[in-house]
N, C-alpha and C positions, 0 to 999 in steps of 0.2 A: 435693535436688530442683530447685534452680536450676541446677545444673551439668548436670542431665539436660536441662532446657529450653535451656539455652545449647549442649549439643552438638547437639541436635536442631534448633534454628535455624541454626547454622552449617553443618550437612549440607544442610538445605534450601536455604540462600542458595548454596551450593556447587553443589547441583544445578541450580538455576536459572541460574546463571552458566555451567555447562558446556551446558545446553541452548540458551542464547542464542548461545554461540560456536559449537556445532554448526549450529543454523539458519542463522546467518550464512555459515558456511563452506558449507553446502548451496547457499544462494542464491547465492554467488559463483561456485561451481562450474557450477551450472546457467547462469547468465549468461555465463561464459567459454567453456564447453564447447558451448553450442547453435551451430548453423550461422551464424544471423544473429541476434545478440543484440538489434538493433533492428528494430521493425517500425512500421508506421504504422497509424493509425486515423482514419477519416473522422469528424469531429464537425460536426454540425449546429448552428448558433448561433441563438438567438431571442431577441428582446428583449420582455419584458413591459411593457406600456404601460397604467396605470390609466385606467379610464374612469369616467364617472358611475356611480352606483348600486351602487359596489362590485364593478364588472365588470373584467375585463381582457382586452386584446387582445394577440396574440401575433404579431409580425411576424419574418419570416424574414431573416436576416442573411447567410446564406450559408454554405456548407460549406468546411472546410479540413482538412489533412492534419496529424495531429499524431504526433510521434515517441513512441513507449513501448518500454520494454524488456522482454524475456521473462526473468521472474524469479518466484520463489515470492511475494514480498511486493510489494504496489503501490509505486510510485515517486512 
């Protein structure tokens, strides 16, 4: 009984490792083979200021360009 569970666990662990390696390879390939691997995104920044009576005020701090990569998983 225990040998059956041991073999099943080993196969499951091996399958999970293979899926992780395959997804990493696909992510790397998409990143390297895309025309421009880096893009920019405009991020608007706000500051939350607490006020009396459990209220909040949001002050605009400005916009900035942030670099991001084109890939399957977020960086």
